[in-house]
C-alpha positions in Angstrom: 207.9 94.0 76.4 207.3 97.7 76.9 205.0 98.8 79.6 203.6 102.3 80.2 200.8 104.5 81.1 199.5 108.0 80.4 198.2 109.6 83.5 198.4 113.3 84.4 197.3 112.5 87.9 200.4 110.5 88.5 202.2 113.8 89.3 200.2 114.0 92.6 201.8 110.8 93.9 204.9 110.8 91.8 207.4 110.2 94.6 205.7 106.9 95.4 205.4 105.8 91.8 209.0 106.8 91.0 210.2 104.6 93.9 208.3 101.7 92.5 209.5 102.2 89.0 213.0 103.4 89.3 214.1 102.3 85.8 211.3 103.9 83.9 212.1 106.4 81.1 209.6 109.2 82.0 208.2 111.1 79.0 206.3 114.3 79.7 203.9 115.8 77.1 204.0 119.5 78.0 200.8 121.3 77.3 199.8 124.8 78.5 197.6 124.6 81.5 194.9 126.8 80.0 194.6 124.3 77.0 194.4 121.4 79.4 191.6 123.1 81.4 189.7 123.9 78.2 190.0 120.3 76.9 188.8 118.9 80.2 185.9 121.4 80.5 184.7 120.4 77.0 184.0 116.9 78.2 182.7 117.8 81.6 185.7 116.9 83.8 186.1 119.5 86.6 189.3 121.5 86.5 189.5 122.4 90.2 192.9 121.7 91.6 194.6 121.8 88.2 196.9 124.6 89.4 198.2 122.4 92.2 198.5 119.5 89.8 200.5 121.6 87.3 202.8 122.6 90.2 203.4 119.0 91.1 204.3 118.2 87.4 207.6 120.1 88.0 208.9 117.0 89.9 208.0 114.8 87.0 209.7 117.1 84.6 212.9 117.0 86.6 213.0 113.3 86.3 211.9 113.1 82.7 214.0 111.5 80.1 212.2 113.4 77.4 209.9 116.5 77.5 207.8 116.9 74.4 205.9 120.1 73.7 202.3 119.3 72.9 202.5 121.0 69.5 205.6 118.9 68.6 204.3 115.4 69.3 204.3 114.4 65.7 207.7 116.0 65.0 209.1 113.9 67.9 207.2 110.7 67.3 210.3 108.5 66.5 212.1 109.9 69.5 209.1 109.3 71.8 209.0 105.7 70.4 212.7 105.2 71.1 212.7 106.7 74.6 209.6 104.6 75.5 211.7 101.6 74.5 208.9 100.1 72.4 210.4 96.8 71.2 209.3 97.2 67.6 210.4 99.3 64.7 208.7 102.7 64.5 205.6 102.4 62.3 204.6 105.7 60.7 201.3 104.3 59.5 200.3 103.1 63.0 201.4 106.4 64.5 199.2 108.3 61.9 196.3 106.1 62.7 196.6 106.5 66.5 197.1 110.2 66.4 193.5 110.5 65.1 192.2 108.9 68.3 191.1 111.4 71.0 191.2 109.5 74.2 189.2 112.2 75.9 186.2 111.5 73.6 184.8 109.2 76.1 181.5 109.4 78.0 182.2 109.7 81.7 179.5 107.9 83.7 177.7 110.2 86.2 179.0 108.3 89.2 182.6 108.7 88.0 182.0 112.4 87.3 180.9 112.9 90.9 183.9 111.1 92.2 186.2 113.2 90.0 184.5 116.4 91.3 185.1 115.3 94.9 188.7 114.4 94.2 189.5 117.7 92.6 187.9 120.0 95.2 190.7 121.9 96.8 
């Protein structure tokens, strides 16, 4: 069974996570920092500390099995699937359905927003 997660913040504690999951095939979706900040700002997530976070991503990239430019995700879909070791045949229809989902289109509860603001103050 494949296991995984998508968490930009993992780069802040990557050394610890990498020690716990030594056999993981790391896949990095590489997106320009200015685009990430704009995306987060649109949904009200503070972008303080993003420069430091981007710097810490360098360690993750060094360990990555695959680095995918953000604008090439669809072009590299089957390779992402293979490197992620998903134990099912690649399904183009499922991929097409899932790519329409914007996981950032969620409402962040006010309490959570305050916590995020506190975490990212640098």
